[in-house]
N, C-alpha and C positions, 0 to 999 in steps of 0.2 A: 528537620521539619518542625519539631516542637519549638525550637528557638524562633523560627520564622513566624509561627502562629503567635507566639508570645509577643514578638515585636509588632506584629500587625494589631493585636489586641491593644497594646499600649498606645499605638498611634491613634486608634479610634477613641479610646477612653480619654486620652489627653487632648483630643481634637487637633492632632497634628496630621490632617488629612493629606497635605502635600507630601509629608514624609512617607505616608502609606503608599501614595502613588509612586514615589521614587523607589520604594521597596519592590513594588510590582515590576517596575521598569528594570530594576537590577537583577531580581531573582525569579522573575516570572517563568523563565525557561526551565527552572528546576521543577515548578509545578507541572509544566507540560510533560517533562521527561518522566515524572512520577505518576502521571495519569490523574493528577488532582485538578481536573478541568472544572468541575463543579465548584470546588472551594475557591479557585481563582476567579471564576465568574461571579460568585457571591461577593467577594471582596471588591471587585471592580464595580459592581452595581452599587455597593455602599459608598464607594468613592465618588462615582459620577452623580449619585442622588444627593450628595451633601450640599449641592448648590454652590460650592466653592469654585472659583476660577483658578486656572493654573497657567504658568508660563508655557509658551509654545516652544519647548526645548526638547532635547533628546530623551529626557525621562518620560515626557508625555507621549512622544512618538513611540517609544518602546512599550509603554503601558497600553497604548491602543493596539500595538502589534500583538501583545500577549492576550489582550481582551479578545481579539479576533480568534486567536488560537484556542482560547478557552471555549468559545461557543461553536467552533468548527465541528465538534463532535455531533451537534444536533442541528445546526443552522448555518449552512454555507453562505447564504445571503447576508446574514448578520456579520459573519466572519469577514466577508469582502468589504462591508461598509466600514468596519473598524480599521481594516488594513489600509484602505484608501485614505482615511484620515491620517493614519500614521505616515503614509508616503507623502502626503501634502505637507506635513510639518517638516519632515526630513528634507524635502526640496527647499522649503522656505529658509531653513537654517544652514543649508549647504552641507548637510551631513551625508557624505557619499558612502561611507562604510555602513552607516545606519540604514541607508536606502537599500543596500545589498540584501540584508536579512529580510526587509519588507518585500522586496521584489521576489525573493525566494518563496515567501508565503503566497504571494499572488500567483506565482508559477504553480504552486501546489493546487490552489483553487482552480486554475485554468485546466490542469490535468484532471482534477476530480470532476470537472464539468465536461470532459472529453474534448476540450478545445486545445489541441496540441499546437496549432499554429500560434495562438496567443502565448502559450507556455514557452515555445521556442523563442519567440520575440523577447520575452522577459529575460530568459537566460542570456540571450545575446546582449541585452542591456547591461546585465551584471558583468559580463566579460569586458564590455567597453569601459565600465567604471574601473575595474581592476587594471585595465590597460592604462587608463589615464593616471591612476595612482602609481603605476610602475610596479605593481605587486604581482609578479608572475607566479609565485608559489600558490597564491589563493585562486589563481585561474584554473588550476587542475580540477577542482571539484565541479564547478559549473560546466566546464568543458566536457567532462565525462557524462554529466547529467544531460547536456545538450545532445551528445552522441546517442545516449539511450533514448531520448525522446524523439529524435529524428527516426531512429530505428522502429520504435513502437508506432509512430505516426504513419510511416510509409516505407517499410523496409525494402520493398521491391525497387523503389527509386532512390533511396537514400542509404542503402547498406554500406557502400564504400565510404560515404561521408561520415556515417555514424561510427564505423570502425576506425576511421582515421582520427576522429575527434577523441575517441576513447584511448587510442594508442598514444596520441599526443599528451592527453591528460596523464596517462600512466608514466610517460617519459618525464614529465615535469615533476610528478610526485616522487619518482625514484631519485631525481636530482636533489630534491629538497628533503628527502627521507621522510615523506609524509605517509607513514605505513597504513593508516586507516584509509586514506585516499587511494593508495596503491591497491589495497584490498578491494575497494569498491570498483576500481577500473577492471581488475581481473574478474570480479564477479559479473560485471556487465558483459565483458568479452566472452566469458564462459557461457553465459545465458544465450548470447547470440549464436555461438557454436552449437549449443544444444538445440536451439530452434531450427537450425538447418541440418540437424541429424548427425552432426559431428560429435558423437557422445563421448568418445574417449578423450578427445581434445578438450571438450567442455569439462569433463571430470578433472583433468590435470590442472586446468586454469582455476577451477573452483577450489580444489584442494590447496593450491598455492595461495589462493586468496584467504582461506581459513587459517593457514599456517602463519600468515603475517600478523594476525590479531588474536590468535587462540588464547593468549594470556588474558585477554580482556573478555572473559566469559560472558559478561552481561552487556557487551557492546551491541546495540540494536542491529547493526549491520551483520553481526555474526548470526543472529537469528535467521535473517533472510538467506545467508550463505548456507546454513545447515539445511534449510528447506530446499534450496537449489541443488545442493549435493544429493539430497534424498531423491529428487526427481531424476537426476542424472543416473544414479544407481538403479532406480526403478526401471528406467527405459533400457538400461544395460542388463536387466533381468536379475540383478543382485538385490532381491527383495528384502533379505535380512538387513543388509546395510542401509537400504532405503528406509526401512522402518525405524532403525536406530536413529538416523538423522532427523526424521520427522518428529519422533518422540523427544529427542534432545531439544529441538527447537521449541516444542510445546512446553517442556519442563522449564526452560529458561524464562519464557514469557509468563508462565504460571507463577514462578517465584517473584516476578516483578509486577504481578497483578496487571499484566498487559494483555490486550486482545491478540489473537493469532489465528485468524480465520483461515489464512492460506495453508498453514501446516495442518490444521484440523481437517480441512477439506482434502488435502493430499493423503493424509493418513487414512481417512475414511475410504478414499478411492482404492488405496492399496489393500485394505482389509476386504473390501467388496470383491476385488479380484482374487483374493485368497479364500473366498467362501465364508468369511466371518460376517454374516449379514447383520446380525443384531448390533455388533460393535461398529460396523460400517455406518449403519443408520444413526447410531448414537453420535458419532463424530460429525455426520452431515447436519444433524439438528444443532449440535454445538456450534457449527459454522454459522448457521442462520441466527442462532441466539445471540451471537456476538455482533451481528450487523445492525447498525443503527438504521432505522427506517425513515429518517428524515433526509434532508439534503446535505448531510454532514460528511464528516471525515471518512466514513467507511465506503462512500461511493467508489473511491479509487480501488479499494480492496475488492468490492463486488465486481467491478469491471475487470479487474486483473485476475480473478480466480474463476468465477462462475461461467464466464464465456468459454473457458478452456475445457471444463468438464461439466457441461450443463445437464444436471439430473441423472448422471450415469449411475449413481448409487441407487436410484430408484428403478432402474430399467428392469430389473428382475424382482423388484419388491412391490412396486405399484406402478404399472406401465402407464396408466392414465395420468397420474401425477407427473411421471417422467416426461411424457409428451408435453404437458403444460409448461414444465420448466425448460424444456427445449425451446418452446416458443418464446418464453420470457427472456431467456439468454440470447436467443436470436436477435431480439430487439435491442438488447444492450450492446451486442457486438456491432450491429448496424449503426447505432448512434455513435459509437466510438470509432467506427470505420476500421475495426480490428479484424485481422485474419487469424485463423487457427494456425499455430506453429506446426511445422511438418511432423514433429515427433508426437503430437497429440492426435493428429488426424486418424490414424488407424483405429485407436481405441474409440474415438468419437464416432466414427462411421459404423463401427461394429455394434456399439451400444444403441445407436440410432436405429440401425436395421433390426436389432432384436426387439426394441420397443415397438417398432412398426409391425413386426411379425406377431407379437403378442396381442396387440390391440386390433389389428386389421386396418386396412388402408383408410376407410372412411372415418372410423373413430379416431385414428391417429391424427389425421388432418384436422378434424374438428377440435380435438384437445389441444393440439399445437397452436391453432389459430386463437383459441381462447387464451392460451398462455401469453400470446403476443400483446394482448391488451391488459395484462395484469399489472397492478402496481407492485412496488417492492414489498409493501405490507402484505398484499395478497399472496405473493410468491413465497414469502416467509411462512405464512399460515399454511399454504399448500404443503411445504416441506415438513413443517413441525407436526402436522397431523398424520403423516405417513406412518404405517405400521408394516413390519416384516410379514410378508405373505408366503414366502418360500423358506425352506430350511437350508437350501444349498444353492450356491451360485453356479451357473454353467461353467464348465472347465474350458477356459479360453486362453490360448497362448498369446502372450504379448509379443507383437512384432516390432522390431526396431527398424 
């Protein structure tokens, strides 16, 4: 990273702005992977404000791509604007492979906006490009992503299609010995099984997925796998193993200075169920602290986590705040057209009933309705101001 900074400084001092742009285009992904979004954004602002014109080539396209990824953390609209400029250049110069990465980022934006139909269309475009290039090996990743997005969008109507796409992606990745992609396919298939209550099968698939890439301890996919395994163990009532996997996932992301709202939220929920109220509330607040309150990158995380366990940590801590967060996450779920997975429903309904009982029907309905109109910033404040009001959680058995 220090060499990268030194090279960028030399470019600006020597007035080699085009070389600075080429460096962004060549190495911008490293800044994204390291979480150096602000640094990358500052460099792009300096390049674009120089007044210099640049050739409309693959370097400019990639620079716009990474410029979008840099600002995605705080401004999804600006991200989209940069990405669309990148796509326009790639189309002009006929850079089909360059277009794939840009379409992938547009897919991310569409999913962050809850527009799965658009996201699916973009993935199908990517598959068509690889088909035209005769590149079957690279079709595995987008094929698996397409299966996952069909499943999330409408699993009642597309379960068979989603599973078939993931299994086909797995078969291709096995043929080409793409171990990371094989791991992703097994992870998605395991998550599908977990969502339908097939917990032992889910655990087997997820453990196989981890085994494939366990040597790459810092591989981002491994972080998600640890968390998914933790969930499987939780719902199999092996709470010690679940806690180990959640904490392991958090440790990896902490060591990389990455956000990990998902595992923080799940660990907090587990601690809540074990009666460790203060620790549970701490992790819930850490979850909200890591969420960007703009239109940026973390919207996808918010939609993916909070609609599953909306406010349950507060159900026996502060029932009024809990009811408000139920309302807030109801609205998120409706916007995303997302259903609660079957393995989550028992805990969700139990906590909802307990919140309603504590507050009383009229107060519960009023607080929940207020929560439905809250902004993300307001929901974050609601959670961050909560305080533990009981010393022990109710003893509730988890039902599988």
